[in-house]
N, C-alpha and C positions, 0 to 999 in steps of 0.2 A: 788561492784568492790573492795573496800578496803579489804574485807575479803579474796578474791581470790589472791590479791597481797600479803597479809600477809602469806597465806599458801604457796605461791610460794617461798617467802623468806625462810620460814621454810624448805620446800623441798630442796632448794638449799643448806642449811647448812647440812641437812641430807646426801645429795648425796656427797658433797665435803668431809665430814668427813668419810663416808663409803668407798670411794675410797682411800683416803690417809691412813686411819687407817688399811684397809686390807693389803695394801702394807707394812705398817710399822710392823704390827703384823706378817705378813708372813715372812718378812726379819729376824725377831728374831727367828722364827721357823727354817728357813733354816740355820741360823748361828749355831743353836744347832745341826741340822742333820749332818752338814759337819765339825763339830769342830775337828774331828779326821782325816779328809782327807786334810792335809795341802798342798799337791801337787797341788790340783785343785785351791787353793786360794779362794774357794767359800765362806768360812766363813769370810775371810778378806773383800771380796766385800760386804757381807751382813752387816758387822760391820761398814764399811765406809759409807754405805747408812744410817744405823741407827743413827750414831753419830749426824749428824746435823739436822735430820728430826723428831725424836720422840717427841721433845718438841714442835715443830711447829704444829705437828698433834694434840697434846692434846689441843691446844688453840681452835680448832674448836668444841670440845665437850662442852667447856665452852660457846662458842657462841651459840651453839644449845640449851643448857639449858636456857640461858638468853632469847633467842628468844621465847621459849615456854612460859615462865613466863610473858614476856612483851607483846606478841601478843595474846596469848590464856590463860589468867590467870585462867579462869574457868575450863579449861581442865587440867591445871597444878595440881589442887587439886586431881582430879580423878587419873591422871597418877601417881602422887606422892604416893597416897594411894595404888593403885594396884601394882605398881612396887617397893614398899618399899624393899621387900626381894631380888628380882632379881637385882634391882639397887644397893643395898648394896653389893651384891656379886661382881658385876662388878667393883665398886669402890675399893673393897678390892683387887681384882685381878690386877687392874690397879696400885694400890699402891705397891703391891708386885713386879710386873713386873718392874716398874720404878726403885724401889730401888735396886733390884737384877741386873738390867741392868747396873746401874751406878757402883755398887760394883764389877761387873765382869771385869770392865776395870781398877780397882784399886787393888783389892786383887788377884794377879796373882796365888797364890797357891790354891785359891778356884775358879778359873775362870770357870772350867768345870761344877761343880755342880750349880754355880750361873747362868751360861748360860742355863743349862737344866731347872731350875725352871722358869726363865724369858721366855724361849721359850714355855714351856707348858702352862704357864699362858696366854701368848700372843695368842695362838691358841684357847684357851677356851673363851676368851673375845668376839670375833666376834659372836660365837655361842649364847652366852647369850644376846648380844646386839640385834641380829636379832629376838630373842624370843619375843621382844616387838610386832612384826608384828602379829603373831598368836593371841596374847592377845588382840590386838585392833580389831580383826575380830569378837569379840562379844560372842564367845562360852564359855569363861572361866571367865567372870566377872559377879558377882551376884550383881544386883542393888536393891535387895529387902530390905525392912525395912528402906528405905531412905539412905542407905549407899552403899559402894562399897567394894567388897571382891573378891580376886582372888581365883579361884578354882584350886589349885595345882594338885589335883588328876586327874581332867579332862585334864589339860595341859600336864602332864607327860604321859598320856595315848593316846595323840593325835599323829597320824602319820604325820599330817601336821606340827606339832612342830618339829619332828625329821627330816622331809624333809628340813625345813628351817635351822635347825642346821647344817645338812650335807652340804647344799648349802653354808652357811656362811664359813665353813672350806675349802671346795674345791675352792670357789671363792677367799678366802684369799690367798691360796697357788698358785692359777693360776695367779692372778694379780701381786703378789709379784715376782713370778718367771719370768714373762714377764718383769717387770721393772728391775729386777736384771740382766736379760739377756742383756737388752739394756745398762744398766750401765756397765756391764762387757765388752761389745763391745766398748763402749766409752773409757774404761780404757785399751783397748788392752790386756785383760786377756782372751785368747782364751779357756783355759781349763775350767775356770769358766763359760764362755759364753756357751760352749757346754753342761755343766752340767745343767745350768738353762734353756737353750732352750729345752733340753730333758724333764725336769720337767714340763715346760709349755705345751709341746705336750701331756704329760700324764694327767695333771690336767685339761686341757681345756675340753676334752670330759667328764671327771667326773663331772665337774661343770654343763655341759649341761644336763647330766643325772639327777642330783639332781634338776635342774630347772624344768625338766619334771615331776619329782616326786612331786614337789610342786603343779603343775597344777592338777595332778591326785588326790592328797589328798584334794586339795582346792575344787574340784567339789563336794566331798561328805561332807566336813565339813563346808564350807562357800560358798554355792552355789550362793548366791547373788553376791559375789565378783567375782567368776569364770565367771558368765554370763556377768557381766559388762566388764571384761577383754576381753572376746571373742568378744565383740562388737568392740574392737580396734585391731582386728586380723591383719590388714595390718602393724601396728606398731610392733606386735610380729614377723611377718615375716621379717620386717626390722632388728629387733634385731638379728634374726637368721642369716641373710645375713651378718651383721657386724661381728658376731662371726666367720663365715666362712672366711671373709676377714682377720681377726686376725690370724686364723690358717694358711692361705695361706702365710701371711707375714713371718711366721717362716720357710717356705721351699723355698721361692723365692731366686734366686741368689742375692748375695750382691755386693755392690760396692767394698768391700774388698774381693779379691778372696779367701783368706784363711778362710773366714767366710761364713756360709750358713744361709740365712734368713735376714729379715729386721725387727728387733724387734721394732724399733720406730714406724713403720706402724702398727704393731700388738698392741702396747700399746694404740695408738690413736683409732684404730678401736674397740678394746674391751672396752675402756672407753666409747665410744659413744654407744656401745651395751648395757652396763649397764645403761647408761643414758636413752636410749629408753625404756628398760624393766621397769625401775623404774618409768618412766613417765606413762606407761600403768597401773602399779599397783596403783600408787598414784591417777591417774584420776579415776580409777574404785572405789577406796576407798572413794572418795568424795560423799556426804558432811560429812561423818562420820570421827571423830577422834577415837572414840571408839563406835563401832556398838552395839546397835542401839540408845543409849541414848545421847551420846555426839557428837554434830556436830560442824563444823567450825563456824556456825552462832550463836549457843547457847553459845559457849565458847569464842567468839571474844571479844577483849578489847574495850574500848571506842574509837570511831573513831578519836577524837582529840588526844588521847594518842597514837594511832597507827601512825598518821601522824608525831608526834614529834619523835617517836622511829624510824620510817622509814627514816626520814631525817638524824637522827643520824647514822643509818647504812650506808647510802649513803656517808656521810662525812668520816666515819671511813674506809670504803673500798676504797675510793678515796685516802686516805693516805696510807693504808696498801698494796693495790694491787701492786703498783710499787715495793715495797719492796719484796713481794713474787716472782714477776717476776725476779728481780735481784738475789734473793737467788737461785732460780732454775737454772738460767743461769750460775751462778758461780758453782753450785753443779754439773751440767752436762757437763760443758765446761772448767772449770779451770784445766789445765793440771797438775798443782802443787799438786792439791788434788786428781785428778783421778789416778795418778801414785804413788804407794807407794815408798817412799825413802828407799833404802837399808841401813842397818846398816853399819857404817864405817868399821867394821871388815870384811864385805863381799865385799867391794869395792877394786878392784885390779888395 
């Protein structure tokens, strides 16, 4: 029982970070795309979203790493060895993106090139992060001679890896455009809203296509995982239904006549869709952390240590959760922040 509770905690950290990070990274990319289109105010909306959230988002990756080392220490060694190079690349891109994102708000004369670099790094990071999943499916880790070694040649020749990479990018842009559409509507920025609503309607079907490509390539490259996912076919259909609800939410009539769509409904539906799909994938992956050698049972920490760590997590979240709720309520509802103040010279 303890081991399943532990993997659920870990899955929760992975899901929360994946949703928040994709929205964060995607907002940086959209800020770069629309930096020269000042009339739509799309870049301003993206920057106002990024400013208070990018540091909050990064706290969850720290929690994720701590959870792996504290709950599954025997898996941490294997993951640390296998993911040494990919993990180092992710940390380097995170450092570059964070630094350039900060400097882009300070060095006005270099704002555009700094925004371009941070935007490009931001869209590459989700692709590298999701590369962990194909690696854990077992085809690219060599356990011979008592060690662990990542087969880069096999990984970079895998169509399943590229399907996951494409899925990460399209999902990042889809989720972020949905949230930015919702945020634009809350800010009464109609041109920005129309822009991000259009982007969401484009990226949504693309993300669905890449998800189907994952299933197709998974069948040939990791048949054991594909077969176990198909056993949970009702949940996959539920995920598809939630995706359709998210799409319908963008074309429904709005309570505000000048706006078309209900982006808040779409954000909630699509978040639930990703939760359902990730549940199917995670459940099918059990009991393996890295197939076929590392399981949740063989990598689990001492039960007494787990209980102490679990109590610490409960106390920590009891303290932090009200703060996160308060932060998001201010972020989405504070009219002083939602509406950009005009410079004094422009006020008549």
